[in-house]
Backbone as a chain_set.jsonl record, in Angstrom:
{"seq": "MSDNPFADPNTPINDTDRRKRLRFRAWRRGFREADIIMGRFADEHLDSLSVEAVDEFERLLDAPDTEVYSWINGSAPAPSNYDGPVLKALKAFEYDRDMEAGDGPVR", "coords": {"N": [[99.442, 96.513, 109.456], [100.616, 99.672, 110.078], [99.075, 102.897, 110.178], [100.501, 104.968, 110.867], [102.92, 107.179, 109.946], [105.318, 107.434, 111.245], [105.904, 105.126, 112.462], [107.939, 102.4, 113.532], [109.602, 100.796, 110.982], [110.713, 98.301, 111.301], [109.238, 96.876, 112.999], [107.639, 93.848, 113.653], [105.146, 92.502, 111.45], [101.691, 91.479, 111.565], [100.301, 88.247, 110.725], [98.097, 88.385, 108.946], [98.382, 90.965, 107.746], [100.842, 90.531, 106.531], [100.273, 88.591, 104.624], [98.517, 90.078, 103.013], [100.276, 91.995, 101.985], [101.993, 90.321, 100.527], [100.219, 89.294, 98.623], [99.646, 91.656, 97.217], [102.229, 92.211, 96.198], [102.502, 89.923, 94.566], [100.806, 90.434, 92.473], [102.003, 92.584, 91.294], [104.573, 92.344, 90.039], [105.882, 93.199, 87.804], [106.327, 91.857, 85.506], [104.277, 90.742, 83.235], [103.188, 88.1, 82.679], [104.147, 86.64, 84.891], [102.906, 88.129, 86.869], [100.198, 87.469, 86.425], [100.089, 84.649, 86.835], [101.218, 84.296, 89.442], [99.773, 86.172, 90.916], [97.095, 85.306, 90.671], [97.356, 82.789, 91.807], [98.027, 83.525, 94.402], [95.648, 84.856, 95.128], [93.876, 82.702, 95.194], [95.065, 80.766, 96.895], [96.772, 81.766, 98.941], [95.719, 82.492, 101.507], [95.243, 80.009, 102.673], [97.665, 78.779, 102.98], [100.329, 77.295, 104.834], [102.502, 78.656, 107.385], [105.153, 78.06, 106.751], [104.906, 77.569, 104.019], [104.076, 80.072, 103.15], [106.376, 81.487, 103.689], [108.058, 80.278, 101.774], [106.69, 81.089, 99.415], [107.133, 83.822, 99.593], [109.906, 83.881, 99.26], [110.033, 83.091, 96.584], [108.786, 85.292, 95.423], [110.775, 87.129, 95.88], [112.736, 86.364, 94.105], [114.151, 86.853, 90.809], [111.882, 87.924, 88.252], [111.833, 86.825, 85.557], [113.257, 84.47, 85.883], [111.726, 83.022, 87.785], [109.387, 82.707, 86.309], [110.328, 81.101, 84.219], [110.962, 78.804, 85.66], [108.425, 78.049, 86.485], [107.082, 77.569, 84.039], [108.587, 75.531, 83.079], [110.731, 75.853, 81.369], [113.261, 76.178, 82.363], [115.288, 74.615, 84.818], [114.541, 74.715, 88.296], [116.533, 76.078, 90.899], [117.656, 74.104, 93.718], [117.088, 75.32, 96.186], [114.819, 76.732, 95.709], [113.014, 74.968, 94.712], [110.46, 73.799, 95.911], [107.45, 72.744, 97.68], [105.592, 74.84, 97.168], [106.418, 75.974, 94.716], [106.034, 73.713, 93.116], [103.257, 73.566, 93.362], [102.572, 75.946, 92.066], [103.415, 75.331, 89.489], [101.524, 73.416, 88.818], [99.21, 74.8, 88.987], [96.063, 75.805, 87.778], [95.444, 78.25, 85.654], [93.906, 80.823, 83.75], [94.991, 80.556, 80.654], [94.524, 82.117, 78.425], [94.544, 84.669, 79.411], [97.197, 85.115, 79.8], [98.091, 85.471, 77.253], [97.146, 87.945, 76.751], [94.525, 88.338, 76.103], [92.425, 89.101, 77.713], [90.967, 90.825, 80.566], [93.11, 92.217, 83.09], [93.93, 92.413, 86.459]], "CA": [[100.202, 97.61, 108.947], [100.28, 100.897, 110.792], [98.851, 104.098, 109.384], [101.405, 105.961, 111.451], [104.122, 107.281, 109.104], [106.484, 107.478, 112.068], [106.034, 103.806, 113.099], [109.173, 101.696, 113.254], [109.389, 99.825, 109.92], [111.25, 97.017, 111.683], [108.285, 96.192, 113.882], [107.023, 92.716, 112.946], [103.736, 92.653, 111.088], [100.92, 90.268, 111.841], [100.201, 87.289, 109.608], [97.107, 88.893, 107.98], [98.974, 92.028, 106.967], [101.927, 89.958, 105.723], [99.645, 87.944, 103.442], [98.021, 91.171, 102.16], [101.424, 92.545, 101.272], [102.465, 89.327, 99.528], [99.219, 89.279, 97.52], [99.908, 92.864, 96.452], [103.468, 91.978, 95.459], [102.31, 88.875, 93.565], [100.12, 91.051, 91.318], [102.747, 93.731, 90.767], [105.97, 91.947, 89.902], [106.501, 93.931, 86.682], [106.396, 90.954, 84.359], [102.846, 90.443, 83.152], [102.913, 86.66, 82.794], [104.396, 86.275, 86.286], [101.827, 88.767, 87.653], [98.958, 86.716, 86.254], [100.166, 83.374, 87.491], [101.45, 84.416, 90.87], [98.65, 86.895, 91.495], [95.915, 84.418, 90.777], [97.71, 81.758, 92.785], [97.89, 84.173, 95.744], [94.256, 85.092, 95.403], [93.189, 81.457, 95.46], [95.692, 79.857, 97.856], [97.617, 82.358, 99.977], [95.117, 82.446, 102.845], [95.233, 78.653, 103.227], [99.014, 78.25, 103.078], [101.003, 77.249, 106.146], [103.518, 79.691, 107.562], [106.337, 77.655, 105.973], [104.613, 77.746, 102.609], [104.07, 81.521, 102.953], [107.819, 81.819, 103.616], [108.523, 79.841, 100.429], [106.076, 81.946, 98.42], [107.826, 85.099, 99.67], [111.221, 83.693, 98.633], [109.792, 83.081, 95.14], [108.534, 86.678, 95.061], [112.068, 87.857, 95.942], [113.574, 85.93, 92.976], [113.893, 87.612, 89.576], [110.655, 87.559, 87.527], [112.042, 85.952, 84.41], [113.706, 83.176, 86.4], [110.551, 82.329, 88.366], [108.494, 82.335, 85.201], [110.922, 79.96, 83.48], [110.805, 77.631, 86.528], [107.001, 77.659, 86.466], [106.654, 77.014, 82.755], [109.424, 74.367, 82.78], [111.807, 76.113, 80.381], [114.522, 76.086, 83.063], [115.15, 73.946, 86.133], [114.631, 75.585, 89.47], [117.577, 75.696, 91.886], [117.101, 73.307, 94.788], [116.613, 76.148, 97.281], [113.485, 77.263, 95.349], [112.168, 73.886, 94.221], [109.71, 73.259, 97.031], [106.04, 72.472, 97.466], [104.879, 75.998, 96.598], [106.763, 76.042, 93.287], [105.336, 72.584, 92.515], [101.849, 73.964, 93.26], [102.466, 76.981, 91.04], [103.521, 74.654, 88.196], [100.322, 72.654, 88.599], [98.091, 75.709, 89.12], [95.311, 76.037, 86.564], [95.058, 79.631, 85.472], [93.369, 81.047, 82.382], [96.12, 80.831, 79.778], [94.177, 83.187, 77.51], [94.924, 85.913, 80.047], [98.626, 85.23, 79.604], [98.298, 85.967, 75.885], [96.663, 89.329, 76.677], [93.18, 88.36, 75.527], [91.382, 89.404, 78.692], [91.327, 91.852, 81.552], [94.069, 91.899, 84.133], [93.752, 93.322, 87.622]], "C": [[99.716, 98.889, 109.646], [100.029, 102.034, 109.813], [99.752, 105.222, 109.833], [102.687, 106.035, 110.622], [105.404, 107.272, 109.914], [106.715, 106.149, 112.8], [107.343, 103.185, 112.673], [108.952, 100.661, 112.174], [109.926, 98.426, 110.241], [110.357, 96.272, 112.642], [107.66, 95.044, 113.103], [105.537, 92.976, 112.603], [103.007, 91.381, 111.403], [100.74, 89.458, 110.551], [99.223, 87.8, 108.525], [97.702, 89.975, 107.11], [100.103, 91.519, 106.071], [101.342, 89.348, 104.438], [99.069, 88.995, 102.477], [99.157, 91.76, 101.349], [101.938, 91.619, 100.231], [101.488, 89.24, 98.367], [99.445, 90.505, 96.61], [101.151, 92.679, 95.592], [103.32, 90.95, 94.349], [101.67, 89.467, 92.304], [100.931, 92.155, 90.668], [104.265, 93.427, 90.684], [106.667, 92.744, 88.788], [106.649, 93.119, 85.436], [104.996, 90.332, 84.213], [102.466, 88.982, 83.362], [103.091, 86.191, 84.219], [103.302, 86.882, 87.165], [100.542, 87.896, 87.589], [99.028, 85.39, 87.025], [100.279, 83.509, 89.017], [100.336, 85.185, 91.577], [97.424, 86.054, 91.691], [96.141, 83.309, 91.776], [97.505, 82.308, 94.198], [96.438, 84.373, 96.095], [93.529, 83.8, 95.815], [93.758, 80.64, 96.624], [96.41, 80.494, 99.035], [97.017, 82.278, 101.389], [95.126, 81.067, 103.494], [96.616, 78.057, 103.379], [99.52, 78.252, 104.519], [102.023, 78.38, 106.219], [104.781, 79.331, 106.759], [106.096, 77.86, 104.488], [104.577, 79.239, 102.261], [105.523, 82.0, 102.84], [108.388, 81.47, 102.244], [107.973, 80.737, 99.324], [106.806, 83.314, 98.404], [109.222, 84.997, 99.053], [111.088, 83.692, 97.122], [109.52, 84.503, 94.664], [109.821, 87.512, 95.05], [112.993, 87.481, 94.768], [113.231, 86.76, 91.733], [112.722, 87.042, 88.796], [110.894, 86.518, 86.417], [112.491, 84.559, 84.817], [112.531, 82.379, 86.953], [109.601, 81.875, 87.255], [109.033, 81.147, 84.449], [110.865, 78.687, 84.348], [109.361, 77.119, 86.468], [106.639, 76.994, 85.159], [107.554, 75.856, 82.292], [110.514, 74.614, 81.786], [113.2, 76.156, 81.023], [114.309, 75.369, 84.395], [115.298, 74.934, 87.256], [115.778, 75.143, 90.362], [116.921, 74.991, 93.062], [116.541, 74.163, 95.93], [115.263, 76.825, 96.962], [112.496, 76.162, 94.984], [111.469, 73.155, 95.351], [108.272, 73.022, 96.691], [105.258, 73.626, 96.836], [105.189, 76.137, 95.083], [106.074, 74.897, 92.528], [103.823, 72.918, 92.325], [101.631, 75.029, 92.206], [102.552, 76.347, 89.641], [102.218, 73.939, 87.826], [99.08, 73.52, 88.584], [97.388, 75.947, 87.787], [94.893, 77.516, 86.552], [94.613, 79.767, 84.034], [94.517, 81.467, 81.475], [95.819, 81.875, 78.729], [94.569, 84.521, 78.093], [96.403, 86.157, 79.824], [98.93, 85.842, 78.204], [97.768, 87.403, 75.718], [95.27, 89.424, 76.105], [92.074, 88.717, 76.51], [91.86, 90.428, 79.681], [92.299, 91.315, 82.587], [93.829, 92.885, 85.225], [94.819, 94.358, 87.656]], "O": [[98.513, 99.118, 109.769], [100.67, 102.131, 108.767], [99.76, 106.302, 109.242], [103.459, 105.077, 110.589], [106.484, 107.117, 109.343], [107.602, 106.047, 113.648], [107.809, 103.424, 111.559], [108.192, 99.718, 112.393], [109.624, 97.47, 109.527], [110.678, 95.159, 113.058], [107.192, 95.255, 111.985], [104.799, 93.587, 113.376], [103.617, 90.316, 111.503], [100.998, 89.94, 109.448], [99.494, 87.663, 107.332], [97.563, 89.939, 105.887], [100.292, 92.028, 104.966], [101.847, 89.561, 103.336], [99.128, 88.816, 101.26], [99.01, 91.998, 100.15], [102.295, 92.06, 99.139], [101.917, 89.12, 97.219], [99.432, 90.387, 95.385], [101.127, 92.958, 94.393], [103.944, 91.085, 93.296], [101.973, 89.033, 91.192], [100.574, 92.619, 89.585], [105.097, 94.174, 91.199], [107.882, 92.94, 88.822], [107.06, 93.642, 84.4], [104.609, 89.48, 85.012], [101.548, 88.665, 84.119], [102.272, 85.419, 84.718], [102.824, 86.236, 88.097], [99.905, 87.642, 88.611], [98.114, 85.061, 87.781], [99.517, 82.899, 89.767], [99.997, 84.874, 92.719], [96.791, 86.083, 92.746], [95.229, 82.928, 92.509], [96.906, 81.665, 95.06], [96.023, 84.099, 97.221], [92.665, 83.825, 96.691], [93.019, 79.9, 97.274], [96.637, 79.823, 100.042], [97.737, 82.024, 102.355], [95.029, 80.954, 104.716], [96.744, 76.932, 103.862], [99.163, 79.123, 105.313], [102.357, 78.985, 105.2], [105.403, 80.207, 106.158], [107.001, 78.285, 103.771], [105.009, 79.623, 101.174], [105.845, 82.825, 101.985], [109.106, 82.263, 101.634], [108.7, 81.105, 98.401], [107.057, 83.88, 97.34], [109.672, 85.933, 98.391], [111.948, 84.242, 96.434], [109.985, 84.882, 93.589], [109.934, 88.482, 94.3], [113.938, 88.214, 94.475], [112.132, 87.305, 91.633], [112.577, 85.825, 88.686], [110.237, 85.479, 86.364], [112.141, 83.576, 84.163], [112.361, 81.204, 86.629], [109.083, 80.759, 87.294], [108.266, 80.261, 84.072], [110.732, 77.592, 83.802], [109.117, 75.914, 86.409], [105.964, 75.964, 85.154], [107.314, 75.269, 81.237], [111.185, 73.666, 81.377], [114.207, 76.17, 80.314], [113.258, 75.511, 85.02], [116.086, 75.876, 87.176], [115.975, 73.944, 90.561], [115.758, 75.248, 93.37], [115.585, 73.742, 96.582], [114.643, 77.419, 97.844], [111.287, 76.392, 94.951], [111.837, 72.035, 95.706], [107.896, 73.091, 95.521], [104.346, 73.389, 96.044], [104.287, 76.392, 94.286], [105.586, 75.099, 91.416], [103.217, 72.604, 91.301], [100.609, 75.019, 91.52], [101.852, 76.77, 88.721], [101.858, 73.87, 86.652], [98.004, 73.049, 88.215], [98.034, 76.254, 86.785], [94.076, 77.948, 87.367], [94.915, 78.915, 83.198], [94.964, 82.613, 81.526], [96.743, 82.475, 78.181], [94.9, 85.437, 77.341], [96.819, 87.305, 79.672], [99.879, 86.605, 78.024], [97.929, 88.002, 74.654], [94.866, 90.497, 75.658], [90.896, 88.639, 76.161], [93.014, 90.854, 79.645], [92.307, 90.128, 82.911], [93.556, 94.058, 84.97], [94.833, 95.202, 88.552]]}, "num_chains": 1, "name": "protein.A"}
């Protein structure tokens, strides 16, 4: 990411900066439960994901919060274009469910 405010925003970013941006977005979705799950998943797994998996994670971040959360917790089926390996990993991801209830600190 360039510190130059006049840099072309359409210039491709490198993989490291892309993953940093996605991690930031994962923690700041605006829906606390989704923030906790996706943010912690990003912290633990984003650096080791393949480029294709990072693309899938970014698509999930682009989807509406409440829908993604319902796909993760199983209260609604995910559309086939979102139901890939990353969503399956999010469903299986072990996060501290007490944090979801608001019983602990959140980043």
